[in-house]
C-alpha angles and dihedrals in degrees: 000000000000121000117254115277113244093200089227096290093121104240135104097013126131112271113241117215095223096157093054094042090051094051092045090052093050091048090049091050092048091053094044092048090051089051090210100139139013108268093230095061130099089235090059090050090050091052093046093048094046091049093044090051090050092050094044097045095044086075100232116094118212112268093213130034094222113092094219089058094067110118116245092245089055091049090051090051091051091049091054095045094050098039117131111260093025117129090250097145094054090042090055093048092050094047093047090051090049093047092051091053093050097039127094110255109271094019103173094209093056091043091056092045090051090049091050091050092047090052092047093049100040100040116083123200128196108242143151112287100248093181095055119095100216130202122271112288092253094054121087116257117234130200133004130054115302135204125224093282092051096253116151112249129203136184107252134177111266093241091062089061096036097052097059089043091053091046092053091047090054090051090053097050 
């Protein structure tokens, strides 16, 4: 069933989340250009959503949809916001709370940003434990699930994988 036609008068139509769609597109292009991960993986989605959230919540939407057209100052800002060890998670939570207060009730952009954050926080992916200092390569590995190379793997929130992926994509643009 098609939505009712508003005959161009401006009322009653479905709101289109253009700000979120624009930031998601730019994030997708940055990751595809960097060729860091296959686009059909959960890791790619985590990187795209983390980068899109960063773009959306930073308050300045990209002026151009092509990743190479991002100004250098904007690239530097994205590098700082996505840097490892930064308080990105708390920054996202604060900005989402602020955007919900300022937004019109039912704002589709904020709803999609909130859904992306919920997915990033609630979804866990099995990945190499980057925080663990493992034994020397010649020593046997004990405990925890391992991949084919014997690396210890842990279940980690999707944002913890997506954020470094987004950061690396920004460095490559």
